mmCIF file as Biopython writes it, N, C-alpha, C and O atoms, coordinates in Angstrom:
data_model
#
loop_
_atom_site.group_PDB
_atom_site.id
_atom_site.type_symbol
_atom_site.label_atom_id
_atom_site.label_alt_id
_atom_site.label_comp_id
_atom_site.label_asym_id
_atom_site.label_entity_id
_atom_site.label_seq_id
_atom_site.pdbx_PDB_ins_code
_atom_site.Cartn_x
_atom_site.Cartn_y
_atom_site.Cartn_z
_atom_site.occupancy
_atom_site.B_iso_or_equiv
_atom_site.auth_seq_id
_atom_site.auth_asym_id
_atom_site.pdbx_PDB_model_num
ATOM 1   N N  . MET A ? 1  ? 0.827  -1.203 0.000   1.0 0.0 1  A 1 
ATOM 2   C CA . MET A ? 1  ? 0.000  0.000  0.000   1.0 0.0 1  A 1 
ATOM 3   C C  . MET A ? 1  ? 0.871  1.267  0.000   1.0 0.0 1  A 1 
ATOM 4   O O  . MET A ? 1  ? 0.623  2.195  -0.770  1.0 0.0 1  A 1 
ATOM 5   N N  . MET A ? 2  ? 1.893  1.296  0.870   1.0 0.0 2  A 1 
ATOM 6   C CA . MET A ? 2  ? 2.763  2.472  0.939   1.0 0.0 2  A 1 
ATOM 7   C C  . MET A ? 2  ? 3.539  2.657  -0.354  1.0 0.0 2  A 1 
ATOM 8   O O  . MET A ? 2  ? 3.816  3.784  -0.766  1.0 0.0 2  A 1 
ATOM 9   N N  . GLU A ? 3  ? 3.886  1.550  -0.990  1.0 0.0 3  A 1 
ATOM 10  C CA . GLU A ? 3  ? 4.619  1.640  -2.247  1.0 0.0 3  A 1 
ATOM 11  C C  . GLU A ? 3  ? 3.746  2.278  -3.323  1.0 0.0 3  A 1 
ATOM 12  O O  . GLU A ? 3  ? 4.226  3.098  -4.105  1.0 0.0 3  A 1 
ATOM 13  N N  . LYS A ? 4  ? 2.472  1.907  -3.366  1.0 0.0 4  A 1 
ATOM 14  C CA . LYS A ? 4  ? 1.549  2.502  -4.337  1.0 0.0 4  A 1 
ATOM 15  C C  . LYS A ? 4  ? 1.359  3.987  -4.063  1.0 0.0 4  A 1 
ATOM 16  O O  . LYS A ? 4  ? 1.281  4.788  -4.995  1.0 0.0 4  A 1 
ATOM 17  N N  . LEU A ? 5  ? 1.283  4.357  -2.789  1.0 0.0 5  A 1 
ATOM 18  C CA . LEU A ? 5  ? 1.132  5.762  -2.420  1.0 0.0 5  A 1 
ATOM 19  C C  . LEU A ? 5  ? 2.364  6.561  -2.846  1.0 0.0 5  A 1 
ATOM 20  O O  . LEU A ? 5  ? 2.240  7.682  -3.341  1.0 0.0 5  A 1 
ATOM 21  N N  . GLY A ? 6  ? 3.547  5.987  -2.655  1.0 0.0 6  A 1 
ATOM 22  C CA . GLY A ? 6  ? 4.780  6.652  -3.068  1.0 0.0 6  A 1 
ATOM 23  C C  . GLY A ? 6  ? 4.845  6.843  -4.572  1.0 0.0 6  A 1 
ATOM 24  O O  . GLY A ? 6  ? 5.245  7.905  -5.049  1.0 0.0 6  A 1 
ATOM 25  N N  . ILE A ? 7  ? 4.455  5.826  -5.318  1.0 0.0 7  A 1 
ATOM 26  C CA . ILE A ? 7  ? 4.439  5.922  -6.782  1.0 0.0 7  A 1 
ATOM 27  C C  . ILE A ? 7  ? 3.415  6.954  -7.228  1.0 0.0 7  A 1 
ATOM 28  O O  . ILE A ? 7  ? 3.666  7.720  -8.158  1.0 0.0 7  A 1 
ATOM 29  N N  . PHE A ? 8  ? 2.258  6.975  -6.567  1.0 0.0 8  A 1 
ATOM 30  C CA . PHE A ? 8  ? 1.216  7.946  -6.902  1.0 0.0 8  A 1 
ATOM 31  C C  . PHE A ? 8  ? 1.724  9.371  -6.674  1.0 0.0 8  A 1 
ATOM 32  O O  . PHE A ? 8  ? 1.546  10.238 -7.530  1.0 0.0 8  A 1 
ATOM 33  N N  . CYS A ? 9  ? 2.353  9.613  -5.528  1.0 0.0 9  A 1 
ATOM 34  C CA . CYS A ? 9  ? 2.879  10.951 -5.221  1.0 0.0 9  A 1 
ATOM 35  C C  . CYS A ? 9  ? 3.954  11.361 -6.221  1.0 0.0 9  A 1 
ATOM 36  O O  . CYS A ? 9  ? 4.007  12.515 -6.647  1.0 0.0 9  A 1 
ATOM 37  N N  . LEU A ? 10 ? 4.799  10.426 -6.590  1.0 0.0 10 A 1 
ATOM 38  C CA . LEU A ? 10 ? 5.837  10.708 -7.578  1.0 0.0 10 A 1 
ATOM 39  C C  . LEU A ? 10 ? 5.214  11.076 -8.919  1.0 0.0 10 A 1 
ATOM 40  O O  . LEU A ? 10 ? 5.667  12.011 -9.580  1.0 0.0 10 A 1 
ATOM 41  N N  . CYS A ? 11 ? 4.182  10.349 -9.320  1.0 0.0 11 A 1 
ATOM 42  C CA . CYS A ? 11 ? 3.501  10.646 -10.589 1.0 0.0 11 A 1 
ATOM 43  C C  . CYS A ? 11 ? 2.856  12.026 -10.559 1.0 0.0 11 A 1 
ATOM 44  O O  . CYS A ? 11 ? 2.935  12.771 -11.535 1.0 0.0 11 A 1 
ATOM 45  N N  . ILE A ? 12 ? 2.218  12.366 -9.445  1.0 0.0 12 A 1 
ATOM 46  C CA . ILE A ? 12 ? 1.594  13.690 -9.307  1.0 0.0 12 A 1 
ATOM 47  C C  . ILE A ? 12 ? 2.663  14.778 -9.395  1.0 0.0 12 A 1 
ATOM 48  O O  . ILE A ? 12 ? 2.453  15.793 -10.059 1.0 0.0 12 A 1 
ATOM 49  N N  . ALA A ? 13 ? 3.797  14.581 -8.740  1.0 0.0 13 A 1 
ATOM 50  C CA . ALA A ? 13 ? 4.875  15.574 -8.773  1.0 0.0 13 A 1 
ATOM 51  C C  . ALA A ? 13 ? 5.411  15.749 -10.185 1.0 0.0 13 A 1 
ATOM 52  O O  . ALA A ? 13 ? 5.616  16.877 -10.634 1.0 0.0 13 A 1 
ATOM 53  N N  . ILE A ? 14 ? 5.639  14.654 -10.883 1.0 0.0 14 A 1 
ATOM 54  C CA . ILE A ? 14 ? 6.141  14.730 -12.261 1.0 0.0 14 A 1 
ATOM 55  C C  . ILE A ? 14 ? 5.124  15.415 -13.157 1.0 0.0 14 A 1 
ATOM 56  O O  . ILE A ? 14 ? 5.490  16.231 -14.002 1.0 0.0 14 A 1 
ATOM 57  N N  . MET A ? 15 ? 3.849  15.091 -12.979 1.0 0.0 15 A 1 
ATOM 58  C CA . MET A ? 15 ? 2.798  15.715 -13.784 1.0 0.0 15 A 1 
ATOM 59  C C  . MET A ? 15 ? 2.751  17.224 -13.526 1.0 0.0 15 A 1 
ATOM 60  O O  . MET A ? 15 ? 2.604  18.012 -14.460 1.0 0.0 15 A 1 
ATOM 61  N N  . GLY A ? 16 ? 2.878  17.621 -12.255 1.0 0.0 16 A 1 
ATOM 62  C CA . GLY A ? 16 ? 2.855  19.041 -11.925 1.0 0.0 16 A 1 
ATOM 63  C C  . GLY A ? 16 ? 4.002  19.799 -12.554 1.0 0.0 16 A 1 
ATOM 64  O O  . GLY A ? 16 ? 3.801  20.877 -13.114 1.0 0.0 16 A 1 
ATOM 65  N N  . VAL A ? 17 ? 5.203  19.251 -12.470 1.0 0.0 17 A 1 
ATOM 66  C CA . VAL A ? 17 ? 6.376  19.900 -13.069 1.0 0.0 17 A 1 
ATOM 67  C C  . VAL A ? 17 ? 6.224  19.975 -14.580 1.0 0.0 17 A 1 
ATOM 68  O O  . VAL A ? 17 ? 6.560  20.993 -15.184 1.0 0.0 17 A 1 
ATOM 69  N N  . THR A ? 18 ? 5.725  18.918 -15.194 1.0 0.0 18 A 1 
ATOM 70  C CA . THR A ? 18 ? 5.531  18.905 -16.647 1.0 0.0 18 A 1 
ATOM 71  C C  . THR A ? 18 ? 4.520  19.962 -17.065 1.0 0.0 18 A 1 
ATOM 72  O O  . THR A ? 18 ? 4.725  20.658 -18.059 1.0 0.0 18 A 1 
ATOM 73  N N  . MET A ? 19 ? 3.429  20.087 -16.313 1.0 0.0 19 A 1 
ATOM 74  C CA . MET A ? 19 ? 2.410  21.088 -16.651 1.0 0.0 19 A 1 
ATOM 75  C C  . MET A ? 19 ? 2.963  22.492 -16.483 1.0 0.0 19 A 1 
ATOM 76  O O  . MET A ? 19 ? 2.703  23.360 -17.317 1.0 0.0 19 A 1 
ATOM 77  N N  . MET A ? 20 ? 3.726  22.732 -15.415 1.0 0.0 20 A 1 
ATOM 78  C CA . MET A ? 20 ? 4.307  24.058 -15.209 1.0 0.0 20 A 1 
ATOM 79  C C  . MET A ? 20 ? 5.261  24.407 -16.334 1.0 0.0 20 A 1 
ATOM 80  O O  . MET A ? 20 ? 5.221  25.518 -16.863 1.0 0.0 20 A 1 
ATOM 81  N N  . LYS A ? 21 ? 6.106  23.480 -16.697 1.0 0.0 21 A 1 
ATOM 82  C CA . LYS A ? 21 ? 7.101  23.735 -17.737 1.0 0.0 21 A 1 
ATOM 83  C C  . LYS A ? 21 ? 6.432  23.989 -19.079 1.0 0.0 21 A 1 
ATOM 84  O O  . LYS A ? 21 ? 6.897  24.831 -19.848 1.0 0.0 21 A 1 
ATOM 85  N N  . SER A ? 22 ? 5.355  23.282 -19.374 1.0 0.0 22 A 1 
ATOM 86  C CA . SER A ? 22 ? 4.701  23.443 -20.669 1.0 0.0 22 A 1 
ATOM 87  C C  . SER A ? 22 ? 3.903  24.736 -20.761 1.0 0.0 22 A 1 
ATOM 88  O O  . SER A ? 22 ? 3.610  25.191 -21.867 1.0 0.0 22 A 1 
ATOM 89  N N  . THR A ? 23 ? 3.542  25.345 -19.624 1.0 0.0 23 A 1 
ATOM 90  C CA . THR A ? 23 ? 2.771  26.585 -19.669 1.0 0.0 23 A 1 
ATOM 91  C C  . THR A ? 23 ? 3.644  27.823 -19.550 1.0 0.0 23 A 1 
ATOM 92  O O  . THR A ? 23 ? 3.141  28.937 -19.703 1.0 0.0 23 A 1 
ATOM 93  N N  . MET A ? 24 ? 4.935  27.666 -19.281 1.0 0.0 24 A 1 
ATOM 94  C CA . MET A ? 24 ? 5.818  28.826 -19.201 1.0 0.0 24 A 1 
ATOM 95  C C  . MET A ? 24 ? 6.106  29.355 -20.599 1.0 0.0 24 A 1 
ATOM 96  O O  . MET A ? 24 ? 6.391  28.593 -21.524 1.0 0.0 24 A 1 
ATOM 97  N N  . ILE A ? 25 ? 6.027  30.681 -20.736 1.0 0.0 25 A 1 
ATOM 98  C CA . ILE A ? 25 ? 6.293  31.325 -22.019 1.0 0.0 25 A 1 
ATOM 99  C C  . ILE A ? 25 ? 7.518  32.210 -21.836 1.0 0.0 25 A 1 
ATOM 100 O O  . ILE A ? 25 ? 7.546  33.031 -20.920 1.0 0.0 25 A 1 
ATOM 101 N N  . PRO A ? 26 ? 8.524  32.063 -22.678 1.0 0.0 26 A 1 
ATOM 102 C CA . PRO A ? 26 ? 9.689  32.947 -22.568 1.0 0.0 26 A 1 
ATOM 103 C C  . PRO A ? 26 ? 9.283  34.415 -22.706 1.0 0.0 26 A 1 
ATOM 104 O O  . PRO A ? 26 ? 8.342  34.741 -23.431 1.0 0.0 26 A 1 
ATOM 105 N N  . ALA A ? 27 ? 9.996  35.291 -22.010 1.0 0.0 27 A 1 
ATOM 106 C CA . ALA A ? 27 ? 9.652  36.712 -21.983 1.0 0.0 27 A 1 
ATOM 107 C C  . ALA A ? 27 ? 9.625  37.330 -23.373 1.0 0.0 27 A 1 
ATOM 108 O O  . ALA A ? 27 ? 8.806  38.214 -23.625 1.0 0.0 27 A 1 
ATOM 109 N N  . GLN A ? 28 ? 10.485 36.902 -24.274 1.0 0.0 28 A 1 
ATOM 110 C CA . GLN A ? 28 ? 10.539 37.518 -25.598 1.0 0.0 28 A 1 
ATOM 111 C C  . GLN A ? 28 ? 9.297  37.211 -26.432 1.0 0.0 28 A 1 
ATOM 112 O O  . GLN A ? 28 ? 9.088  37.847 -27.465 1.0 0.0 28 A 1 
ATOM 113 N N  . GLN A ? 29 ? 8.474  36.260 -26.014 1.0 0.0 29 A 1 
ATOM 114 C CA . GLN A ? 29 ? 7.282  35.928 -26.782 1.0 0.0 29 A 1 
ATOM 115 C C  . GLN A ? 29 ? 6.077  36.778 -26.387 1.0 0.0 29 A 1 
ATOM 116 O O  . GLN A ? 29 ? 5.047  36.722 -27.059 1.0 0.0 29 A 1 
ATOM 117 N N  . PHE A ? 30 ? 6.180  37.567 -25.309 1.0 0.0 30 A 1 
ATOM 118 C CA . PHE A ? 30 ? 5.079  38.426 -24.911 1.0 0.0 30 A 1 
ATOM 119 C C  . PHE A ? 30 ? 4.991  39.617 -25.847 1.0 0.0 30 A 1 
ATOM 120 O O  . PHE A ? 30 ? 6.014  40.166 -26.257 1.0 0.0 30 A 1 
ATOM 121 N N  . GLU A ? 31 ? 3.780  40.016 -26.186 1.0 0.0 31 A 1 
ATOM 122 C CA . GLU A ? 31 ? 3.575  41.193 -27.025 1.0 0.0 31 A 1 
ATOM 123 C C  . GLU A ? 31 ? 3.436  42.419 -26.137 1.0 0.0 31 A 1 
ATOM 124 O O  . GLU A ? 31 ? 3.120  42.315 -24.951 1.0 0.0 31 A 1 
ATOM 125 N N  . GLU A ? 32 ? 3.678  43.579 -26.730 1.0 0.0 32 A 1 
ATOM 126 C CA . GLU A ? 32 ? 3.461  44.823 -26.015 1.0 0.0 32 A 1 
ATOM 127 C C  . GLU A ? 32 ? 1.971  44.959 -25.723 1.0 0.0 32 A 1 
ATOM 128 O O  . GLU A ? 32 ? 1.152  44.635 -26.583 1.0 0.0 32 A 1 
ATOM 129 N N  . PRO A ? 33 ? 1.601  45.425 -24.544 1.0 0.0 33 A 1 
ATOM 130 C CA . PRO A ? 33 ? 0.180  45.611 -24.254 1.0 0.0 33 A 1 
ATOM 131 C C  . PRO A ? 33 ? -0.404 46.717 -25.119 1.0 0.0 33 A 1 
ATOM 132 O O  . PRO A ? 33 ? 0.287  47.675 -25.467 1.0 0.0 33 A 1 
ATOM 133 N N  . GLU A ? 34 ? -1.682 46.580 -25.465 1.0 0.0 34 A 1 
ATOM 134 C CA . GLU A ? 34 ? -2.332 47.589 -26.297 1.0 0.0 34 A 1 
ATOM 135 C C  . GLU A ? 34 ? -2.665 48.843 -25.506 1.0 0.0 34 A 1 
ATOM 136 O O  . GLU A ? 34 ? -2.731 49.936 -26.071 1.0 0.0 34 A 1 
ATOM 137 N N  . LEU A ? 35 ? -2.872 48.697 -24.225 1.0 0.0 35 A 1 
ATOM 138 C CA . LEU A ? 35 ? -3.260 49.827 -23.397 1.0 0.0 35 A 1 
ATOM 139 C C  . LEU A ? 35 ? -2.505 49.766 -22.075 1.0 0.0 35 A 1 
ATOM 140 O O  . LEU A ? 35 ? -2.479 48.734 -21.404 1.0 0.0 35 A 1 
ATOM 141 N N  . VAL A ? 36 ? -1.896 50.882 -21.715 1.0 0.0 36 A 1 
ATOM 142 C CA . VAL A ? 36 ? -1.221 51.003 -20.429 1.0 0.0 36 A 1 
ATOM 143 C C  . VAL A ? 36 ? -1.664 52.327 -19.828 1.0 0.0 36 A 1 
ATOM 144 O O  . VAL A ? 36 ? -1.695 53.342 -20.524 1.0 0.0 36 A 1 
ATOM 145 N N  . PHE A ? 37 ? -2.004 52.329 -18.549 1.0 0.0 37 A 1 
ATOM 146 C CA . PHE A ? 37 ? -2.402 53.587 -17.933 1.0 0.0 37 A 1 
ATOM 147 C C  . PHE A ? 37 ? -1.887 53.654 -16.507 1.0 0.0 37 A 1 
ATOM 148 O O  . PHE A ? 37 ? -1.623 52.632 -15.873 1.0 0.0 37 A 1 
ATOM 149 N N  . GLY A ? 38 ? -1.750 54.866 -16.024 1.0 0.0 38 A 1 
ATOM 150 C CA . GLY A ? 38 ? -1.323 55.090 -14.648 1.0 0.0 38 A 1 
ATOM 151 C C  . GLY A ? 38 ? -2.368 55.926 -13.940 1.0 0.0 38 A 1 
ATOM 152 O O  . GLY A ? 38 ? -3.131 56.652 -14.578 1.0 0.0 38 A 1 
ATOM 153 N N  . VAL A ? 39 ? -2.402 55.827 -12.654 1.0 0.0 39 A 1 
ATOM 154 C CA . VAL A ? 39 ? -3.393 56.548 -11.861 1.0 0.0 39 A 1 
ATOM 155 C C  . VAL A ? 39 ? -2.666 57.370 -10.805 1.0 0.0 39 A 1 
ATOM 156 O O  . VAL A ? 39 ? -1.780 56.874 -10.108 1.0 0.0 39 A 1 
ATOM 157 N N  . VAL A ? 40 ? -3.057 58.627 -10.703 1.0 0.0 40 A 1 
ATOM 158 C CA . VAL A ? 40 ? -2.565 59.498 -9.645  1.0 0.0 40 A 1 
ATOM 159 C C  . VAL A ? 40 ? -3.786 59.936 -8.856  1.0 0.0 40 A 1 
ATOM 160 O O  . VAL A ? 40 ? -4.757 60.433 -9.427  1.0 0.0 40 A 1 
ATOM 161 N N  . ALA A ? 41 ? -3.737 59.754 -7.567  1.0 0.0 41 A 1 
ATOM 162 C CA . ALA A ? 41 ? -4.905 60.090 -6.747  1.0 0.0 41 A 1 
ATOM 163 C C  . ALA A ? 41 ? -4.502 60.966 -5.565  1.0 0.0 41 A 1 
ATOM 164 O O  . ALA A ? 41 ? -3.417 60.822 -5.002  1.0 0.0 41 A 1 
ATOM 165 N N  . ASP A ? 42 ? -5.383 61.858 -5.214  1.0 0.0 42 A 1 
ATOM 166 C CA . ASP A ? 42 ? -5.285 62.624 -3.974  1.0 0.0 42 A 1 
ATOM 167 C C  . ASP A ? 42 ? -3.975 63.390 -3.839  1.0 0.0 42 A 1 
ATOM 168 O O  . ASP A ? 42 ? -3.213 63.177 -2.896  1.0 0.0 42 A 1 
ATOM 169 N N  . ILE A ? 43 ? -3.723 64.279 -4.787  1.0 0.0 43 A 1 
ATOM 170 C CA . ILE A ? 43 ? -2.540 65.135 -4.704  1.0 0.0 43 A 1 
ATOM 171 C C  . ILE A ? 43 ? -2.813 66.186 -3.640  1.0 0.0 43 A 1 
ATOM 172 O O  . ILE A ? 43 ? -3.741 66.984 -3.771  1.0 0.0 43 A 1 
ATOM 173 N N  . GLN A ? 44 ? -2.016 66.187 -2.603  1.0 0.0 44 A 1 
ATOM 174 C CA . GLN A ? 44 ? -2.251 67.107 -1.491  1.0 0.0 44 A 1 
ATOM 175 C C  . GLN A ? 44 ? -1.233 68.234 -1.548  1.0 0.0 44 A 1 
ATOM 176 O O  . GLN A ? 44 ? -0.179 68.177 -0.915  1.0 0.0 44 A 1 
ATOM 177 N N  . TYR A ? 45 ? -1.575 69.267 -2.325  1.0 0.0 45 A 1 
ATOM 178 C CA . TYR A ? 45 ? -0.694 70.421 -2.452  1.0 0.0 45 A 1 
ATOM 179 C C  . TYR A ? 45 ? -1.230 71.554 -1.591  1.0 0.0 45 A 1 
ATOM 180 O O  . TYR A ? 45 ? -2.434 71.809 -1.565  1.0 0.0 45 A 1 
ATOM 181 N N  . CYS A ? 46 ? -0.344 72.220 -0.898  1.0 0.0 46 A 1 
ATOM 182 C CA . CYS A ? 46 ? -0.650 73.499 -0.259  1.0 0.0 46 A 1 
ATOM 183 C C  . CYS A ? 46 ? 0.675  74.171 0.074   1.0 0.0 46 A 1 
ATOM 184 O O  . CYS A ? 46 ? 1.712  73.515 0.173   1.0 0.0 46 A 1 
ATOM 185 N N  . ASP A ? 47 ? 0.627  75.466 0.243   1.0 0.0 47 A 1 
ATOM 186 C CA . ASP A ? 47 ? 1.826  76.223 0.580   1.0 0.0 47 A 1 
ATOM 187 C C  . ASP A ? 47 ? 2.031  76.105 2.089   1.0 0.0 47 A 1 
ATOM 188 O O  . ASP A ? 47 ? 1.734  77.025 2.851   1.0 0.0 47 A 1 
ATOM 189 N N  . SER A ? 48 ? 2.540  74.959 2.489   1.0 0.0 48 A 1 
ATOM 190 C CA . SER A ? 48 ? 2.666  74.660 3.910   1.0 0.0 48 A 1 
ATOM 191 C C  . SER A ? 48 ? 3.976  73.920 4.168   1.0 0.0 48 A 1 
ATOM 192 O O  . SER A ? 48 ? 4.499  73.226 3.297   1.0 0.0 48 A 1 
ATOM 193 N N  . ASP A ? 49 ? 4.485  74.083 5.363   1.0 0.0 49 A 1 
ATOM 194 C CA . ASP A ? 49 ? 5.702  73.374 5.753   1.0 0.0 49 A 1 
ATOM 195 C C  . ASP A ? 49 ? 5.436  71.870 5.809   1.0 0.0 49 A 1 
ATOM 196 O O  . ASP A ? 49 ? 4.296  71.438 5.981   1.0 0.0 49 A 1 
ATOM 197 N N  . PRO A ? 50 ? 6.503  71.075 5.661   1.0 0.0 50 A 1 
ATOM 198 C CA . PRO A ? 50 ? 6.329  69.623 5.760   1.0 0.0 50 A 1 
ATOM 199 C C  . PRO A ? 50 ? 5.728  69.233 7.110   1.0 0.0 50 A 1 
ATOM 200 O O  . PRO A ? 50 ? 6.000  69.845 8.142   1.0 0.0 50 A 1 
ATOM 201 N N  . HIS A ? 51 ? 4.910  68.198 7.056   1.0 0.0 51 A 1 
ATOM 202 C CA . HIS A ? 51 ? 4.279  67.694 8.278   1.0 0.0 51 A 1 
ATOM 203 C C  . HIS A ? 51 ? 4.423  66.182 8.283   1.0 0.0 51 A 1 
ATOM 204 O O  . HIS A ? 51 ? 3.801  65.489 7.477   1.0 0.0 51 A 1 
ATOM 205 N N  . GLY A ? 52 ? 5.242  65.672 9.190   1.0 0.0 52 A 1 
ATOM 206 C CA . GLY A ? 52 ? 5.492  64.227 9.209   1.0 0.0 52 A 1 
ATOM 207 C C  . GLY A ? 52 ? 6.208  63.812 7.934   1.0 0.0 52 A 1 
ATOM 208 O O  . GLY A ? 52 ? 7.299  64.298 7.636   1.0 0.0 52 A 1 
ATOM 209 N N  . GLU A ? 53 ? 5.590  62.914 7.189   1.0 0.0 53 A 1 
ATOM 210 C CA . GLU A ? 53 ? 6.165  62.464 5.915   1.0 0.0 53 A 1 
ATOM 211 C C  . GLU A ? 53 ? 5.482  63.120 4.720   1.0 0.0 53 A 1 
ATOM 212 O O  . GLU A ? 53 ? 5.638  62.658 3.589   1.0 0.0 53 A 1 
ATOM 213 N N  . ARG A ? 54 ? 4.746  64.163 4.951   1.0 0.0 54 A 1 
ATOM 214 C CA . ARG A ? 54 ? 4.048  64.853 3.859   1.0 0.0 54 A 1 
ATOM 215 C C  . ARG A ? 54 ? 4.776  66.154 3.531   1.0 0.0 54 A 1 
ATOM 216 O O  . ARG A ? 54 ? 4.992  67.009 4.390   1.0 0.0 54 A 1 
ATOM 217 N N  . TYR A ? 55 ? 5.143  66.269 2.267   1.0 0.0 55 A 1 
ATOM 218 C CA . TYR A ? 55 ? 5.858  67.447 1.780   1.0 0.0 55 A 1 
ATOM 219 C C  . TYR A ? 55 ? 4.955  68.141 0.769   1.0 0.0 55 A 1 
ATOM 220 O O  . TYR A ? 55 ? 5.096  67.954 -0.439  1.0 0.0 55 A 1 
ATOM 221 N N  . PHE A ? 56 ? 4.034  68.936 1.275   1.0 0.0 56 A 1 
ATOM 222 C CA . PHE A ? 56 ? 2.970  69.513 0.462   1.0 0.0 56 A 1 
ATOM 223 C C  . PHE A ? 56 ? 3.483  70.369 -0.686  1.0 0.0 56 A 1 
ATOM 224 O O  . PHE A ? 56 ? 2.939  70.299 -1.789  1.0 0.0 56 A 1 
ATOM 225 N N  . ARG A ? 57 ? 4.516  71.175 -0.457  1.0 0.0 57 A 1 
ATOM 226 C CA . ARG A ? 57 ? 5.028  72.064 -1.504  1.0 0.0 57 A 1 
ATOM 227 C C  . ARG A ? 57 ? 5.660  71.290 -2.660  1.0 0.0 57 A 1 
ATOM 228 O O  . ARG A ? 57 ? 5.762  71.828 -3.763  1.0 0.0 57 A 1 
ATOM 229 N N  . GLN A ? 58 ? 6.077  70.075 -2.446  1.0 0.0 58 A 1 
ATOM 230 C CA . GLN A ? 58 ? 6.716  69.273 -3.487  1.0 0.0 58 A 1 
ATOM 231 C C  . GLN A ? 58 ? 5.711  68.468 -4.311  1.0 0.0 58 A 1 
ATOM 232 O O  . GLN A ? 58 ? 6.105  67.749 -5.229  1.0 0.0 58 A 1 
ATOM 233 N N  . SER A ? 59 ? 4.435  68.578 -3.997  1.0 0.0 59 A 1 
ATOM 234 C CA . SER A ? 59 ? 3.424  67.751 -4.672  1.0 0.0 59 A 1 
ATOM 235 C C  . SER A ? 59 ? 3.395  67.966 -6.176  1.0 0.0 59 A 1 
ATOM 236 O O  . SER A ? 59 ? 3.317  66.999 -6.934  1.0 0.0 59 A 1 
ATOM 237 N N  . LEU A ? 60 ? 3.456  69.214 -6.623  1.0 0.0 60 A 1 
ATOM 238 C CA . LEU A ? 60 ? 3.385  69.480 -8.066  1.0 0.0 60 A 1 
ATOM 239 C C  . LEU A ? 60 ? 4.629  68.964 -8.781  1.0 0.0 60 A 1 
ATOM 240 O O  . LEU A ? 60 ? 4.545  68.451 -9.896  1.0 0.0 60 A 1 
ATOM 241 N N  . GLU A ? 61 ? 5.779  69.104 -8.135  1.0 0.0 61 A 1 
ATOM 242 C CA . GLU A ? 61 ? 7.019  68.573 -8.715  1.0 0.0 61 A 1 
ATOM 243 C C  . GLU A ? 61 ? 6.945  67.046 -8.815  1.0 0.0 61 A 1 
ATOM 244 O O  . GLU A ? 61 ? 7.342  66.467 -9.826  1.0 0.0 61 A 1 
ATOM 245 N N  . LYS A ? 62 ? 6.444  66.411 -7.783  1.0 0.0 62 A 1 
ATOM 246 C CA . LYS A ? 62 ? 6.309  64.945 -7.792  1.0 0.0 62 A 1 
ATOM 247 C C  . LYS A ? 62 ? 5.297  64.496 -8.838  1.0 0.0 62 A 1 
ATOM 248 O O  . LYS A ? 62 ? 5.467  63.444 -9.455  1.0 0.0 62 A 1 
ATOM 249 N N  . LEU A ? 63 ? 4.242  65.287 -9.042  1.0 0.0 63 A 1 
ATOM 250 C CA . LEU A ? 63 ? 3.269  64.968 -10.088 1.0 0.0 63 A 1 
ATOM 251 C C  . LEU A ? 63 ? 3.930  65.040 -11.459 1.0 0.0 63 A 1 
ATOM 252 O O  . LEU A ? 63 ? 3.697  64.175 -12.303 1.0 0.0 63 A 1 
ATOM 253 N N  . SER A ? 64 ? 4.747  66.056 -11.688 1.0 0.0 64 A 1 
ATOM 254 C CA . SER A ? 64 ? 5.462  66.169 -12.965 1.0 0.0 64 A 1 
ATOM 255 C C  . SER A ? 64 ? 6.381  64.971 -13.184 1.0 0.0 64 A 1 
ATOM 256 O O  . SER A ? 64 ? 6.475  64.453 -14.297 1.0 0.0 64 A 1 
ATOM 257 N N  . GLU A ? 65 ? 7.053  64.534 -12.133 1.0 0.0 65 A 1 
ATOM 258 C CA . GLU A ? 65 ? 7.916  63.354 -12.238 1.0 0.0 65 A 1 
ATOM 259 C C  . GLU A ? 65 ? 7.102  62.105 -12.577 1.0 0.0 65 A 1 
ATOM 260 O O  . GLU A ? 65 ? 7.535  61.274 -13.376 1.0 0.0 65 A 1 
ATOM 261 N N  . ALA A ? 66 ? 5.930  61.980 -11.970 1.0 0.0 66 A 1 
ATOM 262 C CA . ALA A ? 66 ? 5.075  60.818 -12.241 1.0 0.0 66 A 1 
ATOM 263 C C  . ALA A ? 66 ? 4.599  60.820 -13.684 1.0 0.0 66 A 1 
ATOM 264 O O  . ALA A ? 66 ? 4.597  59.779 -14.341 1.0 0.0 66 A 1 
ATOM 265 N N  . VAL A ? 67 ? 4.196  61.987 -14.182 1.0 0.0 67 A 1 
ATOM 266 C CA . VAL A ? 67 ? 3.733  62.092 -15.572 1.0 0.0 67 A 1 
ATOM 267 C C  . VAL A ? 67 ? 4.868  61.732 -16.523 1.0 0.0 67 A 1 
ATOM 268 O O  . VAL A ? 67 ? 4.651  61.012 -17.498 1.0 0.0 67 A 1 
ATOM 269 N N  . ALA A ? 68 ? 6.069  62.222 -16.254 1.0 0.0 68 A 1 
ATOM 270 C CA . ALA A ? 68 ? 7.219  61.890 -17.103 1.0 0.0 68 A 1 
ATOM 271 C C  . ALA A ? 68 ? 7.495  60.385 -17.075 1.0 0.0 68 A 1 
ATOM 272 O O  . ALA A ? 68 ? 7.848  59.792 -18.093 1.0 0.0 68 A 1 
ATOM 273 N N  . CYS A ? 69 ? 7.333  59.787 -15.919 1.0 0.0 69 A 1 
ATOM 274 C CA . CYS A ? 69 ? 7.551  58.341 -15.797 1.0 0.0 69 A 1 
ATOM 275 C C  . CYS A ? 69 ? 6.481  57.565 -16.569 1.0 0.0 69 A 1 
ATOM 276 O O  . CYS A ? 69 ? 6.786  56.550 -17.195 1.0 0.0 69 A 1 
ATOM 277 N N  . PHE A ? 70 ? 5.244  58.031 -16.529 1.0 0.0 70 A 1 
ATOM 278 C CA . PHE A ? 70 ? 4.151  57.361 -17.240 1.0 0.0 70 A 1 
ATOM 279 C C  . PHE A ? 70 ? 4.343  57.434 -18.748 1.0 0.0 70 A 1 
ATOM 280 O O  . PHE A ? 70 ? 3.931  56.532 -19.477 1.0 0.0 70 A 1 
ATOM 281 N N  . GLN A ? 71 ? 4.972  58.514 -19.214 1.0 0.0 71 A 1 
ATOM 282 C CA . GLN A ? 71 ? 5.136  58.673 -20.658 1.0 0.0 71 A 1 
ATOM 283 C C  . GLN A ? 71 ? 6.310  57.857 -21.089 1.0 0.0 71 A 1 
ATOM 284 O O  . GLN A ? 71 ? 6.644  57.834 -22.274 1.0 0.0 71 A 1 
#
């Protein structure tokens, strides 16, 4: 009984590895996506000193950097 269980587990493992290997696609075979978009939410700008980890005066500069990165 234990021998059959061991053979069964081995077969399942081999089947799993074979299925994984057959479904992997090399990176060069992927096509460029037709649509890519970025989202910017809740820009908190004000003429105020930094508070904690919020740097309100730098918000517009950071938005410009994000837009440049998206393009």
